[in-house]
py3Dmol code that shows the C-alpha trace and the ligand (Angstrom):
import py3Dmol

protein = """\
ATOM      1  CA  MET A   1     121.756 112.001  83.712  1.00  0.00           C
ATOM      2  CA  TYR A   2     120.631 108.997  81.714  1.00  0.00           C
ATOM      3  CA  LEU A   3     117.377 108.876  79.763  1.00  0.00           C
ATOM      4  CA  PHE A   4     115.690 105.509  79.315  1.00  0.00           C
ATOM      5  CA  LYS A   5     112.685 104.751  77.168  1.00  0.00           C
ATOM      6  CA  LYS A   6     112.923 100.992  77.606  1.00  0.00           C
ATOM      7  CA  ILE A   7     112.670  98.942  80.786  1.00  0.00           C
ATOM      8  CA  SER A   8     115.664  96.762  79.887  1.00  0.00           C
ATOM      9  CA  GLY A   9     118.149  99.667  79.780  1.00  0.00           C
ATOM     10  CA  LEU A  10     116.827 101.192  82.992  1.00  0.00           C
ATOM     11  CA  ARG A  11     117.059  97.859  84.835  1.00  0.00           C
ATOM     12  CA  LEU A  12     120.656  97.357  83.723  1.00  0.00           C
ATOM     13  CA  PHE A  13     121.565 100.844  84.918  1.00  0.00           C
ATOM     14  CA  LEU A  14     119.855 100.325  88.299  1.00  0.00           C
ATOM     15  CA  GLU A  15     121.549  96.976  88.794  1.00  0.00           C
ATOM     16  CA  SER A  16     124.895  98.740  89.176  1.00  0.00           C
ATOM     17  CA  TYR A  17     123.488 100.656  92.177  1.00  0.00           C
ATOM     18  CA  ARG A  18     121.599  97.728  93.624  1.00  0.00           C
ATOM     19  CA  SER A  19     124.595  95.416  93.518  1.00  0.00           C
ATOM     20  CA  LYS A  20     126.467  97.935  95.686  1.00  0.00           C
ATOM     21  CA  ASN A  21     123.545  98.187  98.120  1.00  0.00           C
ATOM     22  CA  ARG A  22     122.918 101.813  97.178  1.00  0.00           C
ATOM     23  CA  ALA A  23     119.402 103.089  97.961  1.00  0.00           C
ATOM     24  CA  ILE A  24     117.223 103.988  94.977  1.00  0.00           C
ATOM     25  CA  GLY A  25     114.678 106.819  95.217  1.00  0.00           C
ATOM     26  CA  PHE A  26     111.857 107.160  92.726  1.00  0.00           C
ATOM     27  CA  VAL A  27     109.692 110.152  91.784  1.00  0.00           C
ATOM     28  CA  PRO A  28     106.883 109.307  89.348  1.00  0.00           C
ATOM     29  CA  THR A  29     105.440 112.292  87.463  1.00  0.00           C
ATOM     30  CA  MET A  30     103.285 113.079  84.468  1.00  0.00           C
ATOM     31  CA  GLY A  31     105.708 115.755  83.295  1.00  0.00           C
ATOM     32  CA  ALA A  32     105.051 119.482  82.759  1.00  0.00           C
ATOM     33  CA  LEU A  33     107.378 119.807  85.711  1.00  0.00           C
ATOM     34  CA  HIS A  34     107.455 122.646  88.232  1.00  0.00           C
ATOM     35  CA  GLU A  35     109.120 123.395  91.567  1.00  0.00           C
ATOM     36  CA  GLY A  36     106.742 121.006  93.357  1.00  0.00           C
ATOM     37  CA  HIS A  37     108.081 118.069  91.364  1.00  0.00           C
ATOM     38  CA  LEU A  38     111.653 119.269  91.880  1.00  0.00           C
ATOM     39  CA  SER A  39     111.147 119.351  95.661  1.00  0.00           C
ATOM     40  CA  LEU A  40     110.419 115.600  95.493  1.00  0.00           C
ATOM     41  CA  ILE A  41     113.566 115.067  93.410  1.00  0.00           C
ATOM     42  CA  LYS A  42     115.589 117.044  95.969  1.00  0.00           C
ATOM     43  CA  GLN A  43     114.142 115.033  98.840  1.00  0.00           C
ATOM     44  CA  SER A  44     115.117 111.842  97.047  1.00  0.00           C
ATOM     45  CA  LEU A  45     118.626 113.140  96.306  1.00  0.00           C
ATOM     46  CA  ASP A  46     119.033 113.976  99.998  1.00  0.00           C
ATOM     47  CA  SER A  47     118.054 110.539 101.285  1.00  0.00           C
ATOM     48  CA  THR A  48     119.087 108.023  98.607  1.00  0.00           C
ATOM     49  CA  GLN A  49     122.123 107.396  96.401  1.00  0.00           C
ATOM     50  CA  CYS A  50     120.301 107.176  93.085  1.00  0.00           C
ATOM     51  CA  THR A  51     117.269 109.220  92.048  1.00  0.00           C
ATOM     52  CA  VAL A  52     115.038 108.088  89.203  1.00  0.00           C
ATOM     53  CA  GLY A  53     112.304 110.365  87.888  1.00  0.00           C
ATOM     54  CA  SER A  54     109.671 109.171  85.459  1.00  0.00           C
ATOM     55  CA  ILE A  55     107.626 111.125  82.963  1.00  0.00           C
ATOM     56  CA  PHE A  56     104.550 109.263  81.813  1.00  0.00           C
ATOM     57  CA  VAL A  57     101.096 110.695  81.195  1.00  0.00           C
ATOM     58  CA  ASN A  58      99.176 107.648  82.335  1.00  0.00           C
ATOM     59  CA  PRO A  59      96.055 107.217  80.202  1.00  0.00           C
ATOM     60  CA  THR A  60      94.356 104.837  82.650  1.00  0.00           C
ATOM     61  CA  GLN A  61      93.955 107.429  85.402  1.00  0.00           C
ATOM     62  CA  PHE A  62      92.081 109.976  83.289  1.00  0.00           C
ATOM     63  CA  ASN A  63      88.344 109.623  83.561  1.00  0.00           C
ATOM     64  CA  GLU A  64      87.786 112.198  80.794  1.00  0.00           C
ATOM     65  CA  ALA A  65      89.367 111.821  77.344  1.00  0.00           C
ATOM     66  CA  ALA A  66      89.443 115.615  76.885  1.00  0.00           C
ATOM     67  CA  ASP A  67      91.460 116.045  80.111  1.00  0.00           C
ATOM     68  CA  LEU A  68      94.053 113.531  78.883  1.00  0.00           C
ATOM     69  CA  GLU A  69      94.274 115.274  75.524  1.00  0.00           C
ATOM     70  CA  LYS A  70      94.678 118.727  77.089  1.00  0.00           C
ATOM     71  CA  TYR A  71      97.249 117.587  79.655  1.00  0.00           C
ATOM     72  CA  PRO A  72     100.356 119.787  79.140  1.00  0.00           C
ATOM     73  CA  ARG A  73     103.411 118.067  77.671  1.00  0.00           C
ATOM     74  CA  THR A  74     106.816 119.806  77.847  1.00  0.00           C
ATOM     75  CA  PRO A  75     109.404 116.980  77.646  1.00  0.00           C
ATOM     76  CA  ALA A  76     112.440 119.044  76.566  1.00  0.00           C
ATOM     77  CA  LYS A  77     111.951 121.553  79.380  1.00  0.00           C
ATOM     78  CA  ASP A  78     111.287 118.719  81.869  1.00  0.00           C
ATOM     79  CA  LEU A  79     114.524 116.942  80.987  1.00  0.00           C
ATOM     80  CA  ALA A  80     116.509 120.175  81.338  1.00  0.00           C
ATOM     81  CA  MET A  81     114.986 120.748  84.796  1.00  0.00           C
ATOM     82  CA  LEU A  82     115.730 117.199  85.948  1.00  0.00           C
ATOM     83  CA  TYR A  83     119.289 117.411  84.652  1.00  0.00           C
ATOM     84  CA  LYS A  84     119.850 120.699  86.473  1.00  0.00           C
ATOM     85  CA  ALA A  85     118.379 119.276  89.683  1.00  0.00           C
ATOM     86  CA  GLY A  86     120.928 116.438  89.638  1.00  0.00           C
ATOM     87  CA  CYS A  87     118.554 113.554  88.896  1.00  0.00           C
ATOM     88  CA  HIS A  88     120.480 110.392  87.981  1.00  0.00           C
ATOM     89  CA  ALA A  89     118.070 108.779  85.547  1.00  0.00           C
ATOM     90  CA  VAL A  90     114.787 109.535  83.812  1.00  0.00           C
ATOM     91  CA  PHE A  91     112.366 106.901  82.615  1.00  0.00           C
ATOM     92  CA  MET A  92     110.172 108.145  79.771  1.00  0.00           C
ATOM     93  CA  PRO A  93     108.349 105.097  78.445  1.00  0.00           C
ATOM     94  CA  SER A  94     105.694 104.729  75.746  1.00  0.00           C
ATOM     95  CA  PRO A  95     102.239 103.445  76.770  1.00  0.00           C
ATOM     96  CA  GLU A  96     103.151 100.125  75.079  1.00  0.00           C
ATOM     97  CA  GLU A  97     106.232  99.758  77.287  1.00  0.00           C
ATOM     98  CA  VAL A  98     104.169 100.293  80.443  1.00  0.00           C
ATOM     99  CA  TYR A  99     101.164  98.289  79.321  1.00  0.00           C
ATOM    100  CA  PRO A 100     102.355  95.638  76.852  1.00  0.00           C
ATOM    101  CA  SER A 101      99.512  93.593  75.436  1.00  0.00           C
ATOM    102  CA  GLY A 102      99.101  90.321  77.258  1.00  0.00           C
ATOM    103  CA  LEU A 103     100.463  91.583  80.575  1.00  0.00           C
ATOM    104  CA  ASP A 104      97.907  91.815  83.372  1.00  0.00           C
ATOM    105  CA  THR A 105      98.730  95.061  85.197  1.00  0.00           C
ATOM    106  CA  SER A 106      95.532  95.301  87.217  1.00  0.00           C
ATOM    107  CA  VAL A 107      95.943  95.715  90.973  1.00  0.00           C
ATOM    108  CA  ALA A 108      93.924  93.472  93.253  1.00  0.00           C
ATOM    109  CA  VAL A 109      93.814  95.650  96.359  1.00  0.00           C
ATOM    110  CA  ASP A 110      90.644  96.688  98.155  1.00  0.00           C
ATOM    111  CA  PHE A 111      91.006 100.379  98.930  1.00  0.00           C
ATOM    112  CA  GLY A 112      87.688 100.363 100.778  1.00  0.00           C
ATOM    113  CA  ALA A 113      86.573 103.711 102.096  1.00  0.00           C
ATOM    114  CA  LEU A 114      89.885 105.394 101.158  1.00  0.00           C
ATOM    115  CA  ALA A 115      88.986 105.477  97.464  1.00  0.00           C
ATOM    116  CA  GLN A 116      85.343 106.463  97.829  1.00  0.00           C
ATOM    117  CA  PRO A 117      85.155 110.099  98.983  1.00  0.00           C
ATOM    118  CA  MET A 118      86.402 113.271  97.316  1.00  0.00           C
ATOM    119  CA  GLU A 119      88.542 112.444  94.243  1.00  0.00           C
ATOM    120  CA  GLY A 120      87.058 108.932  94.187  1.00  0.00           C
ATOM    121  CA  ARG A 121      83.547 110.379  94.053  1.00  0.00           C
ATOM    122  CA  PHE A 122      84.222 112.993  91.386  1.00  0.00           C
ATOM    123  CA  ARG A 123      86.715 111.010  89.270  1.00  0.00           C
ATOM    124  CA  PRO A 124      85.358 107.465  88.991  1.00  0.00           C
ATOM    125  CA  GLY A 125      88.084 104.960  88.124  1.00  0.00           C
ATOM    126  CA  HIS A 126      90.860 107.475  88.775  1.00  0.00           C
ATOM    127  CA  PHE A 127      92.466 105.653  91.702  1.00  0.00           C
ATOM    128  CA  GLU A 128      92.309 102.271  89.973  1.00  0.00           C
ATOM    129  CA  GLY A 129      94.403 103.882  87.226  1.00  0.00           C
ATOM    130  CA  VAL A 130      96.779 105.514  89.722  1.00  0.00           C
ATOM    131  CA  ALA A 131      97.305 102.254  91.622  1.00  0.00           C
ATOM    132  CA  GLN A 132      97.838 100.382  88.359  1.00  0.00           C
ATOM    133  CA  VAL A 133     100.529 102.739  87.048  1.00  0.00           C
ATOM    134  CA  VAL A 134     102.318 103.211  90.374  1.00  0.00           C
ATOM    135  CA  LYS A 135     102.423  99.435  90.987  1.00  0.00           C
ATOM    136  CA  ARG A 136     103.718  98.832  87.471  1.00  0.00           C
ATOM    137  CA  LEU A 137     106.377 101.557  87.817  1.00  0.00           C
ATOM    138  CA  ILE A 138     107.435 100.224  91.236  1.00  0.00           C
ATOM    139  CA  ASP A 139     107.788  96.753  89.683  1.00  0.00           C
ATOM    140  CA  ILE A 140     109.982  98.249  86.946  1.00  0.00           C
ATOM    141  CA  VAL A 141     112.172 100.521  89.098  1.00  0.00           C
ATOM    142  CA  GLY A 142     112.207  98.571  92.383  1.00  0.00           C
ATOM    143  CA  PRO A 143     112.830 101.691  94.504  1.00  0.00           C
ATOM    144  CA  ASP A 144     113.706 101.665  98.186  1.00  0.00           C
ATOM    145  CA  LYS A 145     111.814 104.931  98.593  1.00  0.00           C
ATOM    146  CA  LEU A 146     108.929 106.385  96.622  1.00  0.00           C
ATOM    147  CA  PHE A 147     108.308 110.129  96.945  1.00  0.00           C
ATOM    148  CA  MET A 148     104.740 111.422  96.645  1.00  0.00           C
ATOM    149  CA  GLY A 149     103.376 114.945  97.116  1.00  0.00           C
ATOM    150  CA  GLN A 150     100.979 115.958  99.873  1.00  0.00           C
ATOM    151  CA  LYS A 151      99.289 117.974  97.106  1.00  0.00           C
ATOM    152  CA  ASP A 152      97.515 114.728  96.141  1.00  0.00           C
ATOM    153  CA  TYR A 153      96.860 113.678  99.725  1.00  0.00           C
ATOM    154  CA  GLN A 154      94.264 110.995  98.945  1.00  0.00           C
ATOM    155  CA  GLN A 155      96.540 109.560  96.248  1.00  0.00           C
ATOM    156  CA  TYR A 156      99.392 109.362  98.771  1.00  0.00           C
ATOM    157  CA  LEU A 157      97.176 107.403 101.208  1.00  0.00           C
ATOM    158  CA  ILE A 158      95.999 105.071  98.428  1.00  0.00           C
ATOM    159  CA  VAL A 159      99.578 104.327  97.337  1.00  0.00           C
ATOM    160  CA  ARG A 160     100.733 103.846 100.932  1.00  0.00           C
ATOM    161  CA  HIS A 161      97.836 101.455 101.526  1.00  0.00           C
ATOM    162  CA  MET A 162      98.715  99.541  98.353  1.00  0.00           C
ATOM    163  CA  ALA A 163     102.378  99.256  99.382  1.00  0.00           C
ATOM    164  CA  GLN A 164     101.313  97.852 102.764  1.00  0.00           C
ATOM    165  CA  ALA A 165      98.624  95.527 101.395  1.00  0.00           C
ATOM    166  CA  LEU A 166     101.014  94.032  98.815  1.00  0.00           C
ATOM    167  CA  SER A 167     104.004  94.041 101.209  1.00  0.00           C
ATOM    168  CA  LEU A 168     106.033  96.007  98.673  1.00  0.00           C
ATOM    169  CA  PRO A 169     109.623  96.594  99.817  1.00  0.00           C
ATOM    170  CA  THR A 170     109.239 100.315  99.135  1.00  0.00           C
ATOM    171  CA  GLU A 171     108.832 103.083 101.689  1.00  0.00           C
ATOM    172  CA  VAL A 172     106.273 105.688 100.622  1.00  0.00           C
ATOM    173  CA  VAL A 173     107.389 109.173 101.682  1.00  0.00           C
ATOM    174  CA  MET A 174     105.119 112.231 101.634  1.00  0.00           C
ATOM    175  CA  SER A 175     106.561 115.595 100.625  1.00  0.00           C
ATOM    176  CA  PRO A 176     105.038 119.016 101.519  1.00  0.00           C
ATOM    177  CA  ILE A 177     103.106 121.167  99.032  1.00  0.00           C
ATOM    178  CA  VAL A 178     105.117 123.776  97.127  1.00  0.00           C
ATOM    179  CA  ARG A 179     103.107 126.915  96.414  1.00  0.00           C
ATOM    180  CA  GLU A 180     103.302 129.907  94.119  1.00  0.00           C
ATOM    181  CA  LYS A 181     103.811 133.318  95.766  1.00  0.00           C
ATOM    182  CA  SER A 182     100.046 133.823  95.808  1.00  0.00           C
ATOM    183  CA  GLY A 183      99.569 130.619  97.816  1.00  0.00           C
ATOM    184  CA  LEU A 184      98.188 128.678  94.849  1.00  0.00           C
ATOM    185  CA  ALA A 185      99.513 125.106  95.003  1.00  0.00           C
ATOM    186  CA  MET A 186     101.853 124.491  92.077  1.00  0.00           C
ATOM    187  CA  SER A 187     100.296 122.218  89.487  1.00  0.00           C
ATOM    188  CA  SER A 188     100.962 121.293  85.871  1.00  0.00           C
ATOM    189  CA  ARG A 189      97.355 122.319  85.257  1.00  0.00           C
ATOM    190  CA  ASN A 190      98.078 125.921  86.384  1.00  0.00           C
ATOM    191  CA  GLU A 191      99.692 126.438  82.958  1.00  0.00           C
ATOM    192  CA  ARG A 192      96.228 126.245  81.462  1.00  0.00           C
ATOM    193  CA  LEU A 193      94.910 129.087  83.635  1.00  0.00           C
ATOM    194  CA  GLY A 194      95.199 132.565  82.154  1.00  0.00           C
ATOM    195  CA  PRO A 195      96.875 135.223  84.351  1.00  0.00           C
ATOM    196  CA  GLU A 196      93.514 136.444  85.667  1.00  0.00           C
ATOM    197  CA  ASN A 197      92.266 133.002  86.724  1.00  0.00           C
ATOM    198  CA  ARG A 198      95.686 132.113  88.143  1.00  0.00           C
ATOM    199  CA  GLU A 199      95.380 135.095  90.445  1.00  0.00           C
ATOM    200  CA  LYS A 200      91.770 134.258  91.287  1.00  0.00           C
ATOM    201  CA  ALA A 201      92.569 130.594  92.033  1.00  0.00           C
ATOM    202  CA  ALA A 202      94.664 131.654  95.037  1.00  0.00           C
ATOM    203  CA  VAL A 203      91.352 132.078  96.893  1.00  0.00           C
ATOM    204  CA  LEU A 204      91.395 128.315  97.485  1.00  0.00           C
ATOM    205  CA  PHE A 205      94.465 128.480  99.711  1.00  0.00           C
ATOM    206  CA  ARG A 206      93.167 131.588 101.496  1.00  0.00           C
ATOM    207  CA  ILE A 207      89.980 129.719 102.400  1.00  0.00           C
ATOM    208  CA  LEU A 208      91.906 126.626 103.478  1.00  0.00           C
ATOM    209  CA  GLN A 209      93.824 128.897 105.837  1.00  0.00           C
ATOM    210  CA  LYS A 210      90.600 130.480 107.081  1.00  0.00           C
ATOM    211  CA  THR A 211      89.309 127.070 108.122  1.00  0.00           C
ATOM    212  CA  ALA A 212      92.190 126.905 110.583  1.00  0.00           C
ATOM    213  CA  GLN A 213      90.666 129.963 112.299  1.00  0.00           C
ATOM    214  CA  TRP A 214      87.071 128.730 112.033  1.00  0.00           C
ATOM    215  CA  MET A 215      88.070 125.438 113.660  1.00  0.00           C
ATOM    216  CA  GLY A 216      87.800 126.882 117.131  1.00  0.00           C
ATOM    217  CA  GLN A 217      84.504 128.658 116.450  1.00  0.00           C
ATOM    218  CA  TYR A 218      82.207 126.353 114.476  1.00  0.00           C
ATOM    219  CA  PRO A 219      81.533 122.606 114.191  1.00  0.00           C
ATOM    220  CA  PRO A 220      83.100 120.770 111.192  1.00  0.00           C
ATOM    221  CA  ARG A 221      80.021 120.699 108.927  1.00  0.00           C
ATOM    222  CA  GLU A 222      79.478 124.410 109.492  1.00  0.00           C
ATOM    223  CA  VAL A 223      83.129 125.137 108.610  1.00  0.00           C
ATOM    224  CA  GLU A 224      82.701 123.133 105.370  1.00  0.00           C
ATOM    225  CA  ARG A 225      79.485 125.012 104.558  1.00  0.00           C
ATOM    226  CA  LYS A 226      81.118 128.390 105.144  1.00  0.00           C
ATOM    227  CA  ALA A 227      84.148 127.444 103.035  1.00  0.00           C
ATOM    228  CA  LEU A 228      81.959 126.284 100.126  1.00  0.00           C
ATOM    229  CA  GLN A 229      79.917 129.466 100.413  1.00  0.00           C
ATOM    230  CA  GLU A 230      83.042 131.640 100.204  1.00  0.00           C
ATOM    231  CA  LEU A 231      84.254 129.667  97.192  1.00  0.00           C
ATOM    232  CA  GLN A 232      80.996 130.422  95.343  1.00  0.00           C
ATOM    233  CA  GLN A 233      82.392 133.252  93.275  1.00  0.00           C
ATOM    234  CA  PRO A 234      81.810 134.205  89.648  1.00  0.00           C
ATOM    235  CA  GLY A 235      83.861 131.882  87.437  1.00  0.00           C
ATOM    236  CA  ILE A 236      84.566 129.407  90.240  1.00  0.00           C
ATOM    237  CA  GLU A 237      82.692 126.142  90.680  1.00  0.00           C
ATOM    238  CA  PRO A 238      83.630 124.370  93.897  1.00  0.00           C
ATOM    239  CA  GLU A 239      83.300 120.583  93.800  1.00  0.00           C
ATOM    240  CA  TYR A 240      83.926 119.635  97.422  1.00  0.00           C
ATOM    241  CA  PHE A 241      85.396 121.000 100.609  1.00  0.00           C
ATOM    242  CA  GLU A 242      85.760 118.384 103.327  1.00  0.00           C
ATOM    243  CA  LEU A 243      87.337 118.151 106.751  1.00  0.00           C
ATOM    244  CA  VAL A 244      88.496 114.566 107.045  1.00  0.00           C
ATOM    245  CA  ASP A 245      90.494 112.300 109.289  1.00  0.00           C
ATOM    246  CA  GLY A 246      94.048 112.251 107.926  1.00  0.00           C
ATOM    247  CA  SER A 247      94.261 108.432 108.014  1.00  0.00           C
ATOM    248  CA  SER A 248      90.767 107.185 107.141  1.00  0.00           C
ATOM    249  CA  LEU A 249      89.564 110.151 105.044  1.00  0.00           C
ATOM    250  CA  GLN A 250      86.204 109.909 106.814  1.00  0.00           C
ATOM    251  CA  PRO A 251      84.451 113.154 107.847  1.00  0.00           C
ATOM    252  CA  ILE A 252      85.593 114.214 111.302  1.00  0.00           C
ATOM    253  CA  PRO A 253      82.790 114.316 113.887  1.00  0.00           C
ATOM    254  CA  ASP A 254      84.435 117.147 115.864  1.00  0.00           C
ATOM    255  CA  PHE A 255      87.784 118.866 116.254  1.00  0.00           C
ATOM    256  CA  GLU A 256      88.657 117.314 119.599  1.00  0.00           C
ATOM    257  CA  SER A 257      88.878 113.626 118.644  1.00  0.00           C
ATOM    258  CA  PRO A 258      92.418 112.258 118.385  1.00  0.00           C
ATOM    259  CA  GLY A 259      94.110 111.872 115.008  1.00  0.00           C
ATOM    260  CA  SER A 260      95.077 114.295 112.287  1.00  0.00           C
ATOM    261  CA  ILE A 261      92.654 116.514 110.401  1.00  0.00           C
ATOM    262  CA  VAL A 262      93.045 117.534 106.767  1.00  0.00           C
ATOM    263  CA  ALA A 263      90.939 120.055 104.873  1.00  0.00           C
ATOM    264  CA  CYS A 264      90.652 118.892 101.247  1.00  0.00           C
ATOM    265  CA  ALA A 265      89.089 120.768  98.371  1.00  0.00           C
ATOM    266  CA  ALA A 266      88.532 120.707  94.611  1.00  0.00           C
ATOM    267  CA  LEU A 267      87.167 123.356  92.296  1.00  0.00           C
ATOM    268  CA  TRP A 268      86.809 124.242  88.634  1.00  0.00           C
ATOM    269  CA  ILE A 269      88.039 127.559  87.303  1.00  0.00           C
ATOM    270  CA  GLY A 270      88.246 128.544  83.638  1.00  0.00           C
ATOM    271  CA  GLY A 271      87.721 124.924  82.555  1.00  0.00           C
ATOM    272  CA  VAL A 272      90.591 123.699  84.763  1.00  0.00           C
ATOM    273  CA  ARG A 273      90.131 121.435  87.780  1.00  0.00           C
ATOM    274  CA  LEU A 274      92.319 122.253  90.789  1.00  0.00           C
ATOM    275  CA  ILE A 275      92.778 120.421  94.089  1.00  0.00           C
ATOM    276  CA  ASP A 276      94.483 121.497  97.294  1.00  0.00           C
ATOM    277  CA  ASN A 277      94.575 120.641 100.974  1.00  0.00           C
ATOM    278  CA  LEU A 278      95.863 121.805 104.323  1.00  0.00           C
ATOM    279  CA  ILE A 279      96.792 119.658 107.308  1.00  0.00           C
ATOM    280  CA  LEU A 280      94.955 121.381 110.154  1.00  0.00           C
ATOM    281  CA  LYS A 281      96.045 119.065 112.951  1.00  0.00           C
TER     282      LYS A 281
END
"""
ligand_1 = """\
23
AMP
P 101.873 114.756 88.739
O 102.913 115.028 87.709
O 100.825 115.807 88.841
O 101.305 113.359 88.641
O 102.617 114.808 90.144
C 103.742 114.009 90.401
C 104.057 114.086 91.875
O 104.350 115.432 92.238
C 102.878 113.642 92.756
O 103.360 112.882 93.838
C 102.300 114.956 93.217
O 101.621 114.876 94.449
C 103.558 115.810 93.346
N 103.223 117.235 93.293
C 102.417 117.858 92.397
N 102.293 119.164 92.686
C 103.036 119.371 93.814
C 103.305 120.532 94.621
N 102.772 121.728 94.346
N 104.106 120.373 95.691
C 104.650 119.152 95.994
N 104.433 118.039 95.276
C 103.641 118.142 94.198
"""
view = py3Dmol.view(width=600, height=400)
view.addModel(protein, "pdb")
view.setStyle({"model": 0}, {"cartoon": {"style": "trace"}})
view.addModel(ligand_1, "xyz")
view.setStyle({"model": 1}, {"stick": {}})
view.zoomTo()
view.show()
């Protein structure tokens, strides 16, 4: 496995694959890796000839300075995990390498209603930062396939929309959520939960699963109300729980209309913000 901190070295390395028409897969991450990240690496290894992972805690997607500061950083462990997984190259740039002064990295794409609900509502500016870093990293790596987790479902739709709007030659592939034994979706932020809160946080997945049962019994808004009510527990502060159309992210009017349905939720527990979702249909 090769480690690159500079764009020039990475590009040279990738050229040897590209010149032989070998497909390049790319998995962008913010580090503090876990099995969820590794599942994306494995998916890339299975369907491309060269897998590049990146580790970059992107400052422009954090809407709170304290969250950026507290974000876990475990580079040595991350590199060992990527090496063991069989990743071909890791890109670990400095902020100056990604955002050199004088380079306009803003992304002129209208995300419309996709960026407004849920994460867009509670984390203003977050998706502008995500689109900016993903576009910049795609420009640097030039992958044939980009692997994104269903865990950040809205982010996946935003990136897919951007790739289509800008006619990027990169296929955006969604990978299923990897969970801890308790059902809690794996997340770098879980490291900041103590053992007690980690256990307690599993309630989110249990309630997501319950909505699958409530679907047949109650209308969508009532299911959302019941879910939020059940999440109101000591030490837990739910932010949203929404049943949305899986393509438009708009609230579903009923369960019978065509199209996919995704239950998406966010909550705070012990000072940590967690998100999760379940594809219901
Ligand atoms: P992050 O390092 O949190 O920016 O995540 C990097 C990528 O890993 C994103 O595409 C996430 O959606 C994905 N990811 C994060 N957690 C999981 C998980 N539990 N299962 C699958 N993919 C995940």
